[in-house]
C-alpha positions, 0 to 999 in steps of 0.5 A: 232231593227230599228224602221222602221222595226215595220212599215214595218212589219204592212203595214205602210212604203207603207204608207210613201213612197206613202205619200211622194212621192205624195210631189215630183209633186208640190214640198213641202218636205222641207220648200222652198215648191218651187211648181216645179215637180220633177217627170217632171224633174223640179228642185226647189232650192234643184237643184235635180229633180226626182232621188236622186243624191249621191256624195259617200259613205262607212264608215267614222271614222270622224262622231261623235263618237257614230255613229262611233263604230267600222267600221265607220259610214255607210254615204251616201251623197246626192250631192245639198242641199236646203241651200246655205252656202257661206262659205261650204266647200264641195260646190262641193257636196252640190252646183255644184251636184257633184255625180251619179243619182241613182234609188231607187234599186242602193239606196237601194243597197247602203244601203245593202253593208253598213251592209254588211261592218258591220257599225253601222248603215246608215248615210244620209248626207244632207238627207232633199230634198231628203225624199221621195227618200229615203223612196222608197228605204229603203222599198225595202232594208227592203224587202232585209234585211236591219236591220240597225239604220238610221241616219237623218243628215241634216242642220237643215232646215227640215219641220215637215210635211216632219218629220211626216213621218220619225216618226218611221223611223229614229232611230237617227236625227242629224240636225244642228242648224246653226244660232239663227238670221234670217237676217245673215242665210238669209246672209250666206245661202240663206235661210228665216226663219231659226231659227224658223223652224230650232227650230220646227224641233228640237222639232219634231225631239226629241218628235220622238226619245228623248234624245241620248241613248248609249248602252254599246260599246258607240255606239248610239241606238236612240235619238237626236245628234244637231251639231253646228258650232261656227262661228267668231264675233259670227255669229252663235248666239251660247248664244240662241242656247245652252240656247234654246236646254238647256230650250225648248228641253232636259238639257241632248241634245248630242250636238256636239259644233264644232271648224273646221271653216274656209273660203272656198268657198265665204266666203271671200267675206264676212264681218266676215267671212274671217277667222278662229275661235279664240281660245278663241270665241271656249272657250266661246261657251264651257263655254255658253254651260256648263253655259246653263246646259248642259253636253253631248258632242261629246266627253271630250270638256276640252283638247280643239279644236276638230280635223277635221270633216266633217260638211255640211257647 
């Protein structure tokens, strides 16, 4: 049973919807805390006002194996983002806002349409800046029969205060751990204090849902799944990421160490980013993860580099 059904049955989901909406007039939804009045049409760093913008939606077979099942993860790709990654492969969506504004009724209909297509989950991609809009739509969708687990698929720059509103709502958290170094995060993604905020968010997520629980058919039911994109020249700080996960989250953390970085968007303007990750760099990242004590990966990585997989940046 999806976690949010319990909250809905007790009337608690409505309270979460109201609490999240109260953050919009002086926006404090994400760690930027821009303070703009999004309900009046103002937009801060996420470039999104009162309505969510959806770029696309549908079954997606390129996600992590425990999310895909036989029918494909039911992804909703939200436009815009609270990060500005220089190397984003999807910058037309994340930074140019490619998509259509949707009402809460339309977003609820999208969620229900994914259920009608037998997707095993509703996978909210880049949801950080539109949590209030998602909760509004979720309430309507549940009233119309939505029962699928929710996946919160974020860049990892999430507010602990906002995550509290999602406790008992989200079944599966899938955040990025992009960087271990604050200056690198500022330079490459235009964000402040990323490592500390990211780690606090992942601790909060794990407290809510625990380690990833997978059913007998290989489909995730609940838990934390972390993504880490290996960058050239050690810019992602893989050693510190895997040590943190093993020592401060759980040695049973399910992690996808991604090899598919390639220069895109503004990456050629940044020293150190203008080439793909080498096989040696990727193998080193795997060895670091195993050496730290992590053993649960998205698939058997001993065969080498993974195939293409979507990532935000």
